[in-house]
TIROMI-822146 format. One record per residue (C-alpha): residue number from 1; x, y, z. Coordinates in nm, 4 decimals. Layout:
[NUM,[X,Y,Z]]
...
//
This chain:
[1,[-0.4466,1.5495,1.5729]]
[2,[-0.4744,1.4949,1.2056]]
[3,[-0.3165,1.2358,0.9540]]
[4,[-0.0471,1.2605,0.7859]]
[5,[-0.2082,1.4637,0.4326]]
[6,[-0.3828,1.7257,0.7006]]
[7,[-0.7180,1.6243,0.5435]]
[8,[-0.8760,1.4484,0.7865]]
[9,[-0.9078,1.5941,1.1778]]
[10,[-0.9757,1.2976,1.3967]]
[11,[-1.2629,1.3359,1.6120]]
[12,[-1.1445,1.0819,1.9048]]
[13,[-1.2455,1.1853,2.2286]]
[14,[-0.8946,1.0819,2.3377]]
[15,[-0.5966,0.9606,2.2078]]
[16,[-0.4132,0.6683,2.4093]]
[17,[-0.0184,0.5207,2.3614]]
[18,[0.0120,0.2131,2.5684]]
[19,[0.3509,0.1006,2.6531]]
[20,[0.2671,-0.2423,2.7088]]
[21,[0.0556,-0.4904,2.5197]]
[22,[-0.0774,-0.5578,2.9125]]
[23,[-0.1774,-0.1856,2.8805]]
[24,[-0.3304,-0.2123,2.5563]]
[25,[-0.5607,-0.5378,2.6932]]
[26,[-0.6919,-0.3160,2.9471]]
[27,[-0.7335,0.0007,2.7763]]
[28,[-0.9609,-0.1932,2.5107]]
[29,[-1.1468,-0.4329,2.7502]]
[30,[-1.2718,-0.0774,2.9166]]
[31,[-1.3632,0.1173,2.5598]]
[32,[-1.6699,0.0825,2.3786]]
[33,[-1.5004,0.2057,2.0529]]
[34,[-1.1458,0.1709,1.9520]]
[35,[-0.9572,0.1788,1.6492]]
[36,[-0.5742,0.1746,1.5926]]
[37,[-0.3664,0.4449,1.4179]]
[38,[-0.0469,0.3540,1.2911]]
[39,[0.1429,0.6099,1.1404]]
[40,[-0.1748,0.7888,0.9829]]
[41,[-0.0261,0.7727,0.6820]]
[42,[-0.4490,0.7061,0.5080]]
[43,[-0.5902,1.0108,0.2998]]
[44,[-0.9531,0.8860,0.4307]]
[45,[-1.0995,0.8271,0.7946]]
[46,[-1.0536,0.4801,0.7826]]
[47,[-0.8712,0.5546,1.1314]]
[48,[-1.0682,0.7457,1.2862]]
[49,[-1.3227,0.6678,1.5913]]
[50,[-1.5587,0.8719,1.8315]]
[51,[-1.4059,0.6947,2.1234]]
[52,[-1.0825,0.6204,2.1857]]
[53,[-0.7770,0.6277,1.9423]]
[54,[-0.4650,0.3569,1.9704]]
[55,[-0.1610,0.4203,1.8821]]
[56,[0.0917,0.1067,1.8845]]
[57,[0.3577,0.3006,1.8633]]
[58,[0.4859,0.3101,2.1837]]
[59,[0.4701,-0.0535,2.2270]]
[60,[0.7740,-0.2697,2.3215]]
[61,[0.9551,-0.2792,1.9903]]
[62,[1.0031,-0.6343,1.8675]]
[63,[1.2367,-0.7616,1.5940]]
[64,[1.2541,-1.1533,1.6644]]
[65,[1.4568,-1.3123,1.3161]]
[66,[1.3850,-1.6812,1.2710]]
[67,[1.6772,-1.8073,0.9953]]
[68,[1.5567,-2.1644,0.9970]]
[69,[1.1851,-2.1318,0.9534]]
[70,[1.2705,-1.7909,0.6895]]
[71,[1.0723,-1.5456,0.9002]]
[72,[1.0688,-1.2352,1.0779]]
[73,[0.8199,-1.1471,1.3901]]
[74,[0.7818,-0.7707,1.4195]]
[75,[0.6154,-0.5153,1.6786]]
[76,[0.2889,-0.3774,1.4793]]
[77,[0.3867,-0.0146,1.5116]]
[78,[0.7294,-0.0524,1.3414]]
[79,[0.7784,0.1269,1.0493]]
[80,[0.9145,-0.0553,0.7707]]
[81,[1.2613,0.1642,0.7443]]
[82,[1.3274,0.1036,1.1416]]
[83,[1.3833,-0.3040,1.0601]]
[84,[1.4526,-0.4196,0.7264]]
[85,[1.8350,-0.2889,0.7732]]
[86,[1.8372,-0.5474,1.0632]]
[87,[1.6818,-0.8092,0.8944]]
[88,[1.9068,-0.7295,0.5901]]
[89,[2.2154,-0.7660,0.8459]]
[90,[2.0729,-1.1615,1.0060]]
[91,[2.1675,-1.2296,0.5794]]
[92,[1.6894,-1.2116,0.4682]]
[93,[1.4891,-0.9720,0.3461]]
[94,[1.1087,-0.9195,0.2402]]
[95,[1.0187,-0.9977,-0.1073]]
[96,[0.8552,-0.6616,-0.1797]]
[97,[0.8681,-0.2909,0.0194]]
[98,[0.6086,-0.0302,-0.0843]]
[99,[0.7000,0.3233,-0.2121]]
[100,[0.7867,0.4629,0.1192]]
[101,[0.9488,0.2903,0.4316]]
[102,[0.7653,0.5164,0.6695]]
[103,[0.4308,0.3212,0.6884]]
[104,[0.3864,0.0925,0.9844]]
[105,[0.3856,-0.2675,0.9144]]
[106,[0.0393,-0.3168,1.0706]]
[107,[-0.0955,-0.0226,0.8604]]
[108,[0.0356,-0.1413,0.5280]]
[109,[-0.1142,-0.4927,0.6057]]
[110,[-0.4641,-0.4032,0.7343]]
[111,[-0.5410,-0.1971,0.4034]]
[112,[-0.3461,-0.4104,0.1612]]
[113,[-0.0872,-0.1909,0.0709]]
[114,[0.1941,-0.3144,-0.1750]]
[115,[0.5395,-0.2497,-0.3603]]
[116,[0.5451,-0.3550,-0.7397]]
[117,[0.6360,-0.6759,-0.9201]]
[118,[0.4475,-0.9162,-1.1654]]
[119,[0.5915,-1.2059,-0.9354]]
[120,[0.5408,-0.9632,-0.6181]]
[121,[0.2546,-1.0143,-0.3884]]
[122,[0.1671,-0.7125,-0.1870]]
[123,[0.3237,-0.6363,0.1329]]
[124,[0.0066,-0.8583,0.3071]]
[125,[0.0631,-1.1559,0.1252]]
[126,[0.4055,-1.1866,0.3166]]
[127,[0.2086,-1.2244,0.6524]]
[128,[0.2074,-1.5733,0.8056]]
[129,[0.0583,-1.5135,1.1321]]
[130,[-0.0578,-1.2086,1.3115]]
[131,[-0.1522,-1.1349,1.6658]]
[132,[-0.4067,-0.8937,1.8229]]
[133,[-0.6439,-0.7562,2.1271]]
[134,[-0.9664,-0.8982,2.0986]]
[135,[-1.3117,-0.6740,2.1665]]
[136,[-1.2716,-0.8568,2.5146]]
[137,[-0.9673,-0.7281,2.5729]]
[138,[-0.7905,-1.1229,2.5114]]
[139,[-0.4701,-1.1549,2.2823]]
[140,[-0.5530,-1.3874,2.0371]]
[141,[-0.3931,-1.5298,1.6980]]
[142,[-0.3996,-1.7125,1.3913]]
[143,[-0.1798,-1.8732,1.1370]]
[144,[-0.1713,-1.9078,0.7432]]
[145,[-0.4033,-2.2030,0.7307]]
[146,[-0.6099,-2.1321,1.0183]]
[147,[-0.9753,-2.1038,0.9866]]
[148,[-1.0592,-1.6951,0.9206]]
[149,[-0.7120,-1.6214,0.8300]]
[150,[-0.7310,-1.5005,0.4901]]
[151,[-1.0003,-1.2791,0.5867]]
[152,[-0.7992,-1.1341,0.9142]]
[153,[-0.4951,-0.9944,0.7286]]
[154,[-0.6102,-0.7309,0.5329]]
[155,[-0.9040,-0.6627,0.7851]]
[156,[-0.9443,-0.2392,0.7699]]
[157,[-0.8655,-0.2657,1.1490]]
[158,[-1.2101,-0.4275,1.2296]]
[159,[-1.1164,-0.7024,1.3843]]
[160,[-0.9132,-0.5733,1.6887]]
[161,[-0.6007,-0.3987,1.7608]]
[162,[-0.2777,-0.5600,1.5952]]
[163,[0.0444,-0.5998,1.7845]]
[164,[0.2657,-0.7826,1.6011]]
[165,[0.3130,-0.9667,1.2939]]
[166,[0.4717,-1.2664,1.1560]]
[167,[0.6045,-1.2196,0.7760]]
[168,[0.7550,-1.4310,0.5437]]
[169,[1.1239,-1.4006,0.4530]]
[170,[1.3837,-1.4761,0.1932]]
[171,[1.7756,-1.4645,0.1171]]
[172,[1.8488,-1.1284,0.1206]]
[173,[1.9143,-0.9282,-0.2569]]
[174,[2.0866,-0.6514,-0.3802]]
[175,[1.8536,-0.4557,-0.6400]]
[176,[1.9982,-0.2239,-0.8962]]
[177,[1.7388,0.1016,-1.0003]]
[178,[1.7416,0.2923,-1.3496]]
[179,[1.5197,0.5599,-1.4714]]
[180,[1.4160,0.5750,-1.8192]]
[181,[1.2446,0.8945,-1.9599]]
[182,[0.9924,0.9321,-2.2127]]
[183,[0.8601,0.6604,-2.2422]]
[184,[0.5951,0.6681,-2.5887]]
[185,[0.2610,0.5654,-2.4945]]
[186,[0.1796,0.3713,-2.8063]]
[187,[0.5143,0.1457,-2.7192]]
[188,[0.3582,0.1181,-2.3667]]
[189,[0.0096,-0.0431,-2.5453]]
[190,[0.2014,-0.2217,-2.7789]]
[191,[0.4476,-0.4169,-2.5213]]
[192,[0.2864,-0.3807,-2.1804]]
[193,[0.3532,-0.7007,-2.0829]]
[194,[0.6868,-0.6589,-2.1814]]
[195,[0.7339,-0.3509,-2.0067]]
[196,[0.5955,-0.4440,-1.6628]]
[197,[0.8108,-0.7176,-1.6835]]
[198,[1.1227,-0.5802,-1.7422]]
[199,[1.2715,-0.6452,-1.3991]]
[200,[1.1873,-0.7615,-1.0505]]
[201,[0.9526,-0.4041,-0.9659]]
[202,[0.8875,-0.1673,-1.2460]]
[203,[0.6621,0.2040,-1.1637]]
[204,[0.5610,0.4295,-1.4816]]
[205,[0.4824,0.7487,-1.3838]]
[206,[0.2877,1.0229,-1.5927]]
[207,[0.0662,1.3271,-1.5740]]
[208,[-0.1158,1.1964,-1.8971]]
[209,[-0.0921,1.5145,-2.0435]]
[210,[0.1235,1.3967,-2.3214]]
[211,[0.1780,1.0700,-2.5733]]
[212,[0.4753,0.9346,-2.3588]]
[213,[0.5201,0.8183,-1.9894]]
[214,[0.7542,1.0664,-1.8313]]
[215,[0.9430,0.7684,-1.6245]]
[216,[1.0187,0.4504,-1.6227]]
[217,[1.1672,0.2901,-1.2482]]
[218,[1.3487,-0.0183,-1.3547]]
[219,[1.4288,-0.1950,-1.0204]]
[220,[1.6186,-0.4621,-1.1457]]
[221,[1.7328,-0.8064,-0.8586]]
[222,[2.1453,-0.8632,-0.8640]]
[223,[2.1652,-1.2314,-0.9816]]
[224,[2.5054,-1.4522,-0.9574]]
[225,[2.6673,-1.2557,-1.2628]]
[226,[2.6966,-0.9389,-1.0017]]
[227,[2.5172,-0.5997,-1.1330]]
[228,[2.4424,-0.5681,-1.5274]]
[229,[2.4504,-0.2471,-1.7687]]
[230,[2.1645,-0.1024,-1.8699]]
[231,[2.1268,0.0528,-2.2652]]
[232,[2.1143,0.3774,-2.2864]]
[233,[1.7458,0.3458,-2.5111]]
[234,[1.4917,0.1165,-2.4520]]
[235,[1.1493,0.0957,-2.6393]]
[236,[1.1666,0.4378,-2.7756]]
[237,[1.2532,0.5306,-2.3929]]
[238,[1.6064,0.6980,-2.2918]]
[239,[1.7718,0.6124,-1.9471]]
[240,[1.8211,0.9830,-1.7484]]
[241,[2.1354,1.1179,-1.6950]]
[242,[2.0927,1.1617,-1.3229]]
[243,[1.8844,1.1028,-1.0147]]
[244,[1.5122,1.2017,-1.0930]]
[245,[1.2239,1.2319,-0.8110]]
[246,[0.9151,1.0965,-0.9608]]
[247,[0.7211,1.4293,-0.8754]]
[248,[0.8219,1.7360,-1.1167]]
[249,[1.0195,2.0355,-0.9244]]
[250,[1.0572,1.8143,-0.6490]]
[251,[1.4401,1.7372,-0.5308]]
[252,[1.5813,1.3618,-0.6520]]
[253,[1.7592,1.3587,-0.2944]]
[254,[1.4470,1.2279,-0.1378]]
[255,[1.4828,0.9019,-0.3331]]
[256,[1.6510,0.5932,-0.2688]]
[257,[2.0220,0.5840,-0.5235]]
[258,[1.9473,0.5365,-0.9018]]
[259,[2.1705,0.4845,-1.2088]]
[260,[2.2057,0.1368,-1.1379]]
[261,[2.4318,0.1152,-0.8484]]
[262,[2.4035,-0.1986,-0.6145]]
[263,[2.2523,-0.1964,-0.3407]]
[264,[2.0903,-0.3557,-0.0253]]
[265,[1.6936,-0.4535,-0.1775]]
[266,[1.5636,-0.2075,0.1346]]
[267,[1.7658,0.1135,0.0078]]
[268,[1.6174,0.0597,-0.3377]]
[269,[1.3092,-0.1326,-0.3562]]
[270,[1.1519,0.2054,-0.1774]]
[271,[1.0916,0.5117,-0.3989]]
[272,[1.1756,0.7195,-0.0987]]
[273,[1.4685,0.7940,0.1887]]
[274,[1.3446,0.7605,0.5336]]
[275,[1.5215,1.0483,0.6339]]
[276,[1.2772,1.2782,0.3701]]
[277,[0.9481,1.3658,0.3774]]
[278,[0.7963,1.0761,0.0834]]
[279,[0.6447,1.2238,-0.2295]]
[280,[0.5274,1.5713,-0.2323]]
[281,[0.4339,1.6153,0.1192]]
[282,[0.1646,1.8642,0.0476]]
[283,[-0.1528,1.6172,-0.1450]]
[284,[-0.3985,1.3711,-0.1587]]
[285,[-0.3808,1.0250,-0.2744]]
[286,[-0.6211,0.7777,-0.5065]]
[287,[-0.5427,0.4226,-0.6142]]
[288,[-0.7293,0.1466,-0.8328]]
[289,[-0.6365,-0.1707,-0.9114]]
[290,[-0.7943,-0.3606,-1.1869]]
[291,[-0.7156,-0.7158,-1.3567]]
[292,[-0.3861,-0.7054,-1.5276]]
[293,[-0.5574,-0.8667,-1.8612]]
[294,[-0.7632,-0.5077,-1.8504]]
[295,[-0.4522,-0.2704,-1.8148]]
[296,[-0.4617,-0.1495,-2.1476]]
[297,[-0.7947,-0.1309,-2.2218]]
[298,[-0.8103,0.0659,-1.8654]]
[299,[-0.4903,0.2463,-1.9445]]
[300,[-0.7305,0.3701,-2.2697]]
[301,[-1.0287,0.4374,-2.1012]]
[302,[-0.8525,0.7143,-1.8466]]
[303,[-0.7068,0.8371,-2.0710]]
[304,[-0.9712,0.9677,-2.2784]]
[305,[-1.0989,1.1151,-1.9905]]
[306,[-0.7613,1.2884,-1.8796]]
[307,[-0.8614,1.6714,-1.9633]]
[308,[-1.1278,1.6242,-1.6848]]
[309,[-0.8929,1.5359,-1.3897]]
[310,[-0.5445,1.5962,-1.5165]]
[311,[-0.5609,1.9710,-1.3906]]
[312,[-0.5466,1.8656,-1.0315]]
[313,[-0.2924,1.5691,-1.0559]]
[314,[0.0773,1.5701,-0.9800]]
[315,[0.1730,1.2638,-1.1126]]
[316,[0.0091,0.9121,-1.1277]]
[317,[0.1945,0.5863,-1.0861]]
[318,[0.1452,0.2390,-1.2735]]
[319,[0.2473,-0.0342,-1.0892]]
[320,[0.1484,-0.3960,-1.0682]]
[321,[0.0533,-0.6313,-0.8004]]
[322,[0.0359,-1.0292,-0.7891]]
[323,[-0.2430,-1.1990,-0.7089]]
[324,[-0.3393,-1.3515,-0.3633]]
[325,[-0.6057,-1.5063,-0.2086]]
[326,[-0.6789,-1.2446,0.1344]]
[327,[-1.0420,-1.1938,0.0998]]
[328,[-1.0397,-0.8080,0.1274]]
[329,[-0.7036,-0.7477,-0.0780]]
[330,[-0.7565,-0.5635,-0.3846]]
[331,[-0.5047,-0.7939,-0.5420]]
[332,[-0.7693,-1.0527,-0.4711]]
[333,[-0.7821,-1.3654,-0.7042]]
[334,[-0.6703,-1.1715,-0.9955]]
[335,[-0.3478,-1.0458,-1.1492]]
[336,[-0.3547,-0.6704,-1.0899]]
[337,[-0.2607,-0.3776,-1.2145]]
[338,[-0.2582,-0.0104,-1.0250]]
[339,[-0.3480,0.3202,-1.1092]]
[340,[-0.2475,0.5527,-0.8266]]
[341,[-0.2897,0.9429,-0.8011]]
[342,[-0.1287,1.2298,-0.6556]]
[343,[-0.3764,1.4938,-0.6434]]
[344,[-0.3432,1.8629,-0.5173]]
[345,[-0.4373,1.9044,-0.1625]]
[346,[-0.7936,2.0498,-0.3160]]
[347,[-1.0642,1.8470,-0.2084]]
[348,[-1.3323,2.0213,-0.3811]]
[349,[-1.1748,1.9582,-0.6965]]
[350,[-1.0761,1.5852,-0.6417]]
[351,[-1.3836,1.5053,-0.5352]]
[352,[-1.4346,1.6131,-0.9522]]
[353,[-1.1588,1.4346,-1.0498]]
[354,[-1.2697,1.1223,-0.8859]]
[355,[-1.5949,1.1050,-1.0698]]
[356,[-1.3996,1.1043,-1.4119]]
[357,[-1.1788,0.8181,-1.3322]]
[358,[-1.4271,0.6076,-1.1158]]
[359,[-1.6479,0.6115,-1.4255]]
[360,[-1.3948,0.5526,-1.6607]]
[361,[-1.2650,0.2552,-1.4640]]
[362,[-1.6160,0.0915,-1.3568]]
[363,[-1.6702,-0.1103,-1.6399]]
[364,[-1.3067,-0.3072,-1.5102]]
[365,[-1.4316,-0.3668,-1.1623]]
[366,[-1.2020,-0.1223,-0.9945]]
[367,[-1.1155,-0.2166,-0.6582]]
[368,[-1.0088,0.1370,-0.4708]]
[369,[-0.6860,0.1188,-0.2466]]
[370,[-0.8606,0.1020,0.1261]]
[371,[-0.6413,0.4009,0.3285]]
[372,[-0.7245,0.6270,0.0021]]
[373,[-0.9681,0.8665,-0.1066]]
[374,[-1.2481,0.7351,-0.2976]]
[375,[-1.6119,0.8128,-0.3575]]
[376,[-1.7553,0.4685,-0.4604]]
[377,[-2.0861,0.3672,-0.2571]]
[378,[-2.1065,0.0928,-0.0170]]
[379,[-2.2893,-0.1434,-0.2276]]
[380,[-2.0498,-0.0780,-0.5309]]
[381,[-1.7359,-0.1647,-0.3010]]
[382,[-1.8956,-0.4230,-0.1487]]
[383,[-1.9844,-0.6195,-0.5127]]
[384,[-1.6247,-0.5875,-0.5892]]
[385,[-1.5748,-0.8471,-0.3476]]
[386,[-1.6550,-1.2609,-0.3939]]
[387,[-1.5631,-1.3050,0.0002]]
[388,[-1.6870,-0.9790,0.1288]]
[389,[-1.9930,-1.2219,0.3201]]
[390,[-1.7485,-1.4193,0.4874]]
[391,[-1.5303,-1.1108,0.5866]]
[392,[-1.8790,-0.9549,0.7008]]
[393,[-1.9629,-1.2783,0.8898]]
[394,[-1.5976,-1.2804,1.0797]]
[395,[-1.6484,-0.9521,1.2012]]
[396,[-1.9771,-1.0285,1.3795]]
[397,[-1.8192,-1.3287,1.5151]]
[398,[-1.4886,-1.1704,1.6096]]
[399,[-1.6756,-0.8251,1.7450]]
[400,[-2.0459,-0.8523,1.7555]]
[401,[-2.1023,-0.4707,1.9084]]
[402,[-1.8904,-0.3502,1.6673]]
[403,[-1.6169,-0.1837,1.9262]]
[404,[-1.3934,-0.1846,1.6190]]
[405,[-1.6220,-0.0354,1.3662]]
[406,[-1.6561,0.3506,1.2868]]
[407,[-1.8529,0.5656,1.0514]]
[408,[-1.6171,0.5165,0.7632]]
[409,[-1.5810,0.1559,0.7567]]
[410,[-2.0018,0.1230,0.7818]]
[411,[-2.0638,0.3874,0.4979]]
[412,[-1.8159,0.2404,0.3022]]
[413,[-1.9121,-0.1288,0.3643]]
[414,[-2.2907,-0.1219,0.4268]]
[415,[-2.5722,-0.0202,0.2098]]
[416,[-2.7882,0.2541,0.3045]]
[417,[-3.1071,0.0957,0.4866]]
//
């Protein structure tokens, strides 16, 4: 088995797809080493194991909407695109979505995956309760406010196999999406907060090869006054005259509808449609998170070394994430800007590029995305999270034998010796 990108060959002795929670409990209790597998959309070995790899996609599907409580409980293996339409049909919505509807709920939350918006927290920030199978096979749960909850949501799979999550829901809303092209870099530097606050969700796409941002995607929530027009020109950028794909050369039909046509939140907040391959398909990905106060300085630092990484870059995306309190969330404790990189599938060349990117961003305490490619050593990574010691203690209490650990986690979180 390989991951979605094909760059990771799983080393598990066996793959299991239990059809019930009871079967999963029995499997976990009888195994010495277990890791949960979602949709395989990680670009590193975070989900690998030498023991049993467990897919939760075969568990009974659950979509339990509680309109009175403003919540929805879903089975862990569901992809976002498989239940958001049903939630919308009940008059409710999630506060945000990632760029892909193809990813599983549990996997996205466990790695701190996010959408965009200065007021929008990561997908994990919506979790109000979660249930998982612990090392002894028992089914346990935690709710927001319980001791250890803030460490259990973005857990990297280190506490057990998650079976279901309860997410905050908000009243359903519509979104309009426009694409602008050619935003001058100087305008971005001078008006950064204005640009990233220009819509409910904002994404900037650049190849770092020119003095203009190639595309700015504005996703605006439709208010009580209904859909609104957009100007042809904005801060030196020009409204696109047709649909666009963020990766040059890829067909725009893969992307969600643009040109300001209003539609339900779940059909506009992602960049890509569920029925198509997201992004380019042949790629590696990395992402780094810095304090939003350092956004322009971090952008300038990357711009100074762009010739060292741009030759293997397909496209880069810049987004914002609201602060949260989850211990290992990349947005923990600070309003955040994320610099995302979609690379050519050349691991050796990407490793060189990452050296330049990580060196440039090191002064800003850049945190790497847990599910993507990075080269930072364990000592550096641990030092980026002031609650890491609490997380390590939580893992020791919940999984003292390390049943849910793996080589990748140990190499990234525990300094040698």
